[in-house]
C-alpha positions, -999 to 999 in steps of 0.1 A, spaced: 257 -440 598 274 -432 565 245 -447 545 220 -425 563 241 -394 556 244 -403 519 206 -410 517 197 -377 534 221 -359 511 205 -375 480 170 -367 493 180 -330 498 196 -329 463 164 -343 448 143 -317 465 166 -289 453 165 -302 417 127 -302 418 126 -266 431 150 -254 404 131 -273 377 98 -257 389 114 -222 388 129 -229 353 96 -240 338 72 -218 356 54 -191 337 58 -164 363 68 -130 349 74 -96 364 54 -69 347 78 -39 343 58 -8 341 68 29 337 63 34 374 91 9 383 113 25 357 106 59 372 114 47 407 146 30 395 158 62 377 149 83 407 170 60 430 199 61 406 197 100 404 196 103 442 226 79 445 246 100 420 237 133 437 247 119 471 280 106 456 288 139 440 280 158 472 302 134 492 331 138 468 328 176 468 328 176 506 359 154 507 377 177 483 367 208 504 380 190 536 413 183 519 416 220 509 408 231 544 434 207 559 460 219 535 453 256 543 455 248 580 489 231 576 502 260 555 490 285 582 506 265 609 539 264 590 538 301 583 530 308 620 559 288 632 584 307 609 572 342 618 
């Protein structure tokens, strides 16, 4: 039982090593063209714009909540 587990583990390790060796020595390359650069830059720009909008919305919500609290305090005094 133990021997079979060790043998299967060694066989699996051998297969994994072969896969990584193939990946390491393969000649596959990704051709990075200007289209991919443009898509990446567009994605980054959209992400930044969404983040800025989210942050501005959060700031406005905080201001509205503060004004609401101040109005409620002033209303209870008068």
